[in-house]
N, C-alpha and C positions, 0 to 999 in steps of 0.2 A: 672227146673222141677214146682216149683212153680207157675211159670208165665203162662205155659202152662195149667196146673190146672186151675188156676184161668179163664183162657180163656175158658176153656173146661164147665166150670160152669158158665160162662156170657152165651154163645150160648146155654146152654140148657136151661135157665130162657128165652132167647128170642125166642127159636122154641117154648115154651111150649105158651108163650104168644101171639105168630104168629098164632100157631094152634086154642087158644082159639077165637081170632080175626077173624078165616076165611081167612088169607093171607097167601096164598100160593104160594106168589112171592117171599119168601126167601127161600133159598136153601142152604144146608149143604153138603160139599163134604171134600174130604180128599184124601191124597197120601203119599204112602210111599215107599222107595228103600233101600234094603239091598245089600251091595255087599261083594266081594272079589277079591282081584287083586294081583298079583304077578310080580315084575318088577324085569327081568333077572340081572340087577345090583345090586336088594337087598341092597339099601341104608340104613345108618347105623340108620339114622333118622326115617325110615319106613313112608316117605313123598314123594311124587314125587315132580319133580323141580317146582320152586318158577312161572312158566308159565302155571301151572296145576292148575285148580281151584275145579273142578268135579274129582269124584271119586280120591283122591290125596293121600290117605292113601294106603301102601303097606304092603302085608303080614299079615292081618289080616279082619276079618269080622267086617264091619262097615256100619253106615247108612250114605248114601249120601244125602239124603232130604226127609225129611218127614214133612209135615203140615196139618193143619186144617182150610178149608174156610168156610165163610160165605158171600153168595151173594143175595144182594137183587135189585129186578128189576121191574119196572113198565113201564108204556109208556113214561114218561117223567124224569124217575128219574133213576139211577142205583149206585150200592154201593159195594165194595168188601173190606173183611178184612180178613187176613189170616197169622197166626204165625208159624214158623216153625222151624226145629232144625235140627243137622246133618252135617257133614264135608264139604259139600259144602257151607253150612251156613259160618262157621267159616270162610273157607277161603276168602268167599266174601264180608264177612261185618266185616273184621278183623280191617276196620278204622271209623267204625261207633261205637258209644258208649251207653252203657248201654242197656236198653231195644230195643233200634234201632236195634241192632243186630239179633231178631228175629222177624222182620217185613218182611216178604215175600212178601205182598200186602197190600194195605191200600189206598183206592181211594174212592171218588164221582163224578159221573155226571150226568149231567143235560141235557135234550133237550132243544135245544134254538130257534128250526123252528117248526111251528105247521104243516106244510104239507111236509118237508125235513127231512132227516137223519142226522142232524146235530147236534154234541154233545160238551160239554165242559168236560173234565174230569180232575182232580188236584188228587194230592197224590202220591203214589208209586205204581207204575205198571212196568209190564213188558216191557223189551227194544224194541224199534222201529226198531231196527237194526238187520238183519241176521234172517236165518231160521232155527236156534236151540234153543230150549228150556231148562231151567234148568229141565223141567220134562222128564224124560227118555221117557215116552210112545210118546211123542209127536214126538221124533225124530227118524231117520232112523237106527242112530248106537248108541250105548251104552254108549260111551264118545263122547265128544264132540270136534269138530275140533279146531287146534289152532287159527284159525281166532274168532270161537265163544269165547274160552276160555278169549282173549284179546281183548274183546270189550263189551260194555255193557250188561249184563244179566237184570238188572233192572234201572230204573232211576226214579226220583222224579223232579215234576215240574206240569205243566199244559198243555194241548194239545186242541187244536180245530181240530175235523174230520168231515169229509162228507162222505157217502157212498151214490153211485147213486140209484136210485128204482130200476135199474135192477140188482143191485149188482157186475156189472163189472170192477167198478171204486172206489177205496178207496184213499182219500187224507186227509192229515193230517199236521198241522204243532205245532211245540214242543217250549216252554222254561222249560230247566232244570238246576237242580242243579249241574253241572258239568258233569264229566265223570263217570257214576255208581256211585252216591253217593246219600245218605241220606242229610246230612248234608254240606254244603260247605267245601271247604278247608280253615283253619285259614287263614285270610288276604286276602281273596279273595271277592272283591265286585261286581265281573260280572256273569251276567247269561250265560248261554249257549242255544244254539238253534239248531232245526233239523226239518227234513221233513220227510215224507213218501208217497210214490204213489205206488199204487199197483194196476194193471191189470190184471183182469182175463176174459178172452173173453169166456171162455167156460170151462167145468168141468176138462179138459185134462191140462191146459197150466196157469201158475201163472208168472208173471215177476213184479219185485218188484225193488225201488229204494229208499234208506234212506241216510241221512245225517248229521255229528255234526259238528257244529261250535263252537267255545268258546276257553277258556283259563280255565286249569284244576290247576293251580298253584297261590300263593300267587301273589298279584299284585307287589311285588317287584322285581319277577323274570318272570315276566308274557310272556307266549309264547302262541300264539295263534296256535290252533290246527285244522284242516280242514279234514274232515275224510268222506267216500264216500262207501256205502255198494250196490253191483247189485247182484240181484241173479234172477234164473229161475227155475221153475219146470214143468216138464214134464209128464204126465202120457200116457206112448205109448198106453198101453192097460192094461188089469186085473191083468198083471202079471209083468210088466215089467215099470219102472219109474226112470227118471233121476233128480238130481239138481244138478245146477251149481252156484259157487259163486265167486264173485271177490271183496277184500275191498283195498282200495287205501288210504293212510294218508299222512299228511304233516304237521309238525309242526317246528315252527320259532326255529331256533339253540339257539337263546337269543332273549332278550327282545330288540324289535325295528329292527331286524334284518330282511334282505332282503333275507336271504336263508334258505332254509327249509331243515330237514332231513326229507326223505321219507321211508316210509313201504308200502310192498303191500303182499298180499296173495290170489291167486286162489284155490279154492276147487272145486272136482266134485266126486259127490255118485251116483252109481247105484243101485239100490234094484229090487230084483226079489223073488216074492211071488207065489212059485207054487201050495199051498193051501191058504186056507182063516186063518191056524193057525200056518203057518210055512212063513219065508220068510229068504232072505239072502241079505247082502248089502255091498259092496265094496266102499273104499273110498280111493282116490288120493289127495294129498295136498302140498303145497309148503309154507314158510312163510320168508320172506326176511326182516329183521330189523337188518341191518349191523352198524346202527348209535345209538341202542340201546334205542329208543324213547319209545315201550312197553315192550321189555326184554332184559335187560342188561345181558352179558356175561364176561365182560372185558377179551375178546379174541381178538386176532388181526382181523379176519376176521366178528366178531358180531355173532349174530344170522341168520344163513341159513340154515334152516330146510326143507327135506325131510320127508314126513309120509305117510304110506297105512296101511289099516287095513280091516279086514274081520268079518263081525258079522253075527251072528247066532241068529233068535229070534224063540220063541214059545210060542203062545196064550195058555196057559194053561187052563184058565178058561177067561170069556166075561173080567174080570177084574183083572186077574193076569196073568202077564208077564216073561217070564223067557227069560233071554238075555246072550249070549256070545261072546267076541268079542276078536282076536287077534291083536295086533298092534307093529309096528314098526316105532321108529324117528330115523332119522339120520342127524346129522348137521356136519355144514364143520370142525367146531373146535370141539376139545373133550371138551363138558361142562357136561356130566353126569357121577356124581360119584358113583363109585361101594361101594362095604361094606370097602374096603380097603383105601376109599378116593384116589383112582387111578381116573383121568378122561377117561371118553370113548365116542368116537363119537356116539355110537347107544345103543337105550333104546327098548329094546324088553318086552311087556307088555301082561298079559292073564288075561281079567276080565269077570266076571261071576255075574249076577244080579237078584235079585227078585223085582218084582213091583206090588202094589196093589193099585186100587184107588176105590173110590166109591163116 
């Protein structure tokens, strides 16, 4: 709390200074989401399984994510600084140390071309992988797909990006500190790499391809990981839209191996908005990680999960969103523990949340 108060005080001084200097390039924004979730298995520790990172507390009212952000931008310079708290931060930043646990975003970028939109950015920034964000209002569903939960939400490093003059193409190359990390893993001396290519031929269609290549373990047990994310978004009309994604990953079975453990996951989301304030979204997904690269179960068939959900949204005010979702996950092996610590194949949840943004 002291860190948050100090940060707010720092922002207040910055705002006053900027206003006195008539510098209106500085913008302050914020976001907060409060949620309640009930899991039919009602686990004893009131936590969702380890592969769930957002909205992972059960049978209690809690904060998923809350942050305050300062953004400074001119023609050739941009910078972002955001500190955050909430159960999302606790789960996703569990391996970071000290004050790093509260850094949601911290980066600086500068334009390197006079005539073209080419930027170099460095620091902590949102992941270049996937179509789902940690910020609930930016997504079509309240909870995140298993694919999003188990691929990077954020990354630390440097990237060069280019957007064409007509805005139809975005291309970027990245050097990052491993798979969703601020600090490198102890004993790891290698950097990781990635790319992003986005094509938006018109307002209706978006196609994106992103990748990650690197080792996220100490050098002594180095295992190269290759990961690719492909998704498309199509707005059929003012009421209907669809999103489809497919992730494919491969990691060496052991150091120097020519054999790889494979995991993959398809996801499909359809959204219907009968009015400006009301929308409904349905999701179907599957996640196959038999060898436990990302999700370890210790069972015979590993992680082979089907999921479906139905989401209802109501925009109470322009900056106040109410969302409710029901979701069922079914794994081939029984991996969900109920109140009596008995393993179950299914997990049915109901979640509701209020989020405000300014």
